[in-house]
matplotlib code that plots the C-alpha trace (Angstrom):
import matplotlib.pyplot as plt

x = [74.5, 73.2, 72.8, 74.5, 72.3, 70.2, 70.7, 67.0, 66.1, 68.6, 67.3, 63.7, 64.6, 66.3, 63.1, 61.7, 58.0, 56.2, 54.7, 51.3, 51.4, 52.4, 49.5, 47.1, 48.3, 48.0, 44.6, 43.3, 44.6, 42.9, 39.5, 40.2, 39.7, 42.9, 43.1, 45.5, 47.5, 48.0, 49.1, 51.7, 52.9, 53.2, 55.0, 57.6, 58.0, 57.2, 59.7, 58.6, 60.0, 57.8, 54.8, 55.3, 55.8, 52.7, 50.7, 51.7, 51.0, 47.6, 46.7, 47.6, 45.5, 42.6, 42.8, 43.1, 40.1, 38.1, 39.1, 38.1, 34.8, 33.9, 34.8, 32.7, 29.7, 30.0, 30.5, 27.4, 25.2, 23.8, 25.3, 23.5]
y = [13.1, 9.8, 9.1, 6.0, 3.0, 3.0, 6.7, 7.5, 4.9, 6.4, 9.9, 8.7, 7.2, 10.4, 12.4, 14.0, 13.7, 14.0, 10.9, 12.5, 13.2, 9.7, 8.3, 10.7, 9.6, 5.9, 6.3, 8.2, 5.5, 2.8, 4.5, 5.7, 9.4, 10.9, 14.0, 13.8, 16.8, 15.3, 12.0, 13.8, 15.9, 12.8, 10.8, 13.5, 14.4, 11.3, 8.6, 5.4, 3.2, 5.1, 4.7, 0.9, 0.6, 2.7, 0.7, -2.7, -1.5, -0.1, -3.3, -5.4, -3.1, -3.5, -7.3, -7.3, -5.1, -7.4, -10.5, -8.8, -7.6, -11.1, -12.7, -10.2, -10.8, -14.6, -14.4, -12.1, -14.7, -12.4, -14.5, -17.7]
z = [-88.0, -86.8, -83.1, -81.7, -81.4, -78.2, -77.4, -77.9, -75.3, -72.8, -73.5, -72.9, -69.5, -68.4, -68.8, -65.7, -65.4, -62.1, -60.4, -60.3, -64.1, -64.7, -62.6, -64.3, -67.7, -66.9, -65.2, -68.2, -70.5, -68.4, -68.9, -72.4, -71.7, -73.1, -75.3, -78.3, -77.2, -73.7, -75.3, -77.4, -74.4, -72.2, -74.9, -75.1, -71.4, -69.3, -68.4, -70.2, -67.4, -64.8, -67.1, -67.3, -63.5, -62.7, -65.3, -63.8, -60.3, -61.4, -63.2, -60.1, -57.9, -60.3, -60.2, -56.4, -56.1, -58.4, -56.4, -53.1, -54.6, -55.9, -52.6, -50.7, -53.0, -52.7, -48.9, -48.5, -50.0, -52.7, -55.5, -54.4]

ax = plt.figure().add_subplot(projection="3d")
ax.plot(x, y, z, "-o")
ax.set_aspect("equal")
plt.show()
């Protein structure tokens, strides 16, 4: 039978994946070093909401690190 509309989304949010696995999955995706079988496993076991949250936090940390690095290089006088 057909599932009610939206039930797949609710089932996905109820998935229990560890925080460490989510961080590893997002980190591997950032650098492009993911195996196909890991991608399939993560897609079926990780909570998509957690993946989005970890991805946004990781992207924000990356941008902050770049800003700090650029400010440090400019302040050190190497870039002049």
